[in-house]
C-alpha positions in Angstrom: -52.1 208.1 139.8 -55.4 207.4 138.0 -57.6 204.3 138.6 -60.5 202.8 136.7 -62.1 199.4 136.3 -62.6 197.5 133.0 -66.2 196.6 133.4 -66.0 194.0 130.7 -63.5 192.1 132.8 -65.0 192.7 136.3 -66.7 189.6 137.8 -68.2 191.5 140.8 -66.2 189.5 143.3 -66.3 192.6 145.6 -62.6 192.4 146.6 -61.8 196.0 145.6 -64.5 197.7 147.7 -63.7 195.4 150.6 -60.1 196.4 150.4 -60.5 200.0 149.5 -64.0 201.3 150.2 -62.9 204.9 149.7 -61.9 204.2 146.1 -64.3 201.4 144.9 -67.9 200.5 145.1 -70.4 198.1 143.5 -73.2 199.3 141.3 -76.5 198.2 142.9 -78.0 195.2 141.1 -75.2 195.1 138.6 -72.4 192.7 137.9 -69.4 195.0 138.2 -67.6 197.5 140.4 -66.6 201.1 139.7 -64.0 203.6 140.9 -65.4 206.4 143.1 -62.6 208.7 142.0 -60.5 209.0 138.9 -57.5 210.6 140.5 -56.3 208.6 143.6 -55.3 210.7 146.6 -51.7 210.1 147.6 -52.7 208.6 150.9 -54.8 205.9 149.1 -52.2 204.9 146.4 -51.0 201.9 148.4 -54.6 200.7 148.8 -55.3 201.1 145.1 -52.2 199.1 144.3 -53.2 196.3 146.7 -56.7 196.2 145.2 -55.2 195.9 141.7 -53.0 193.0 142.8 -55.9 191.3 144.5 -58.3 191.5 141.5 -58.7 187.9 140.3 -59.3 189.1 136.7 -57.0 192.1 136.6 -59.8 194.5 135.9 -58.4 197.4 137.9 -56.4 199.7 135.6 -53.8 202.0 137.3 -52.1 204.7 135.3 -49.3 207.0 136.6 
């Protein structure tokens, strides 16, 4: 599973790093989040899915 964030959609709500700090972070002094890894470790796949479901603007892109 791969994960990324569409930075054009991201509104910097900080939900994804709050839910999955091992996968997502916020750029300092910027208005969007980013994925810390491209390939999601198996043990964090559920967390990535939860973050994607929780994103209010559906900016998290998950690919199998």
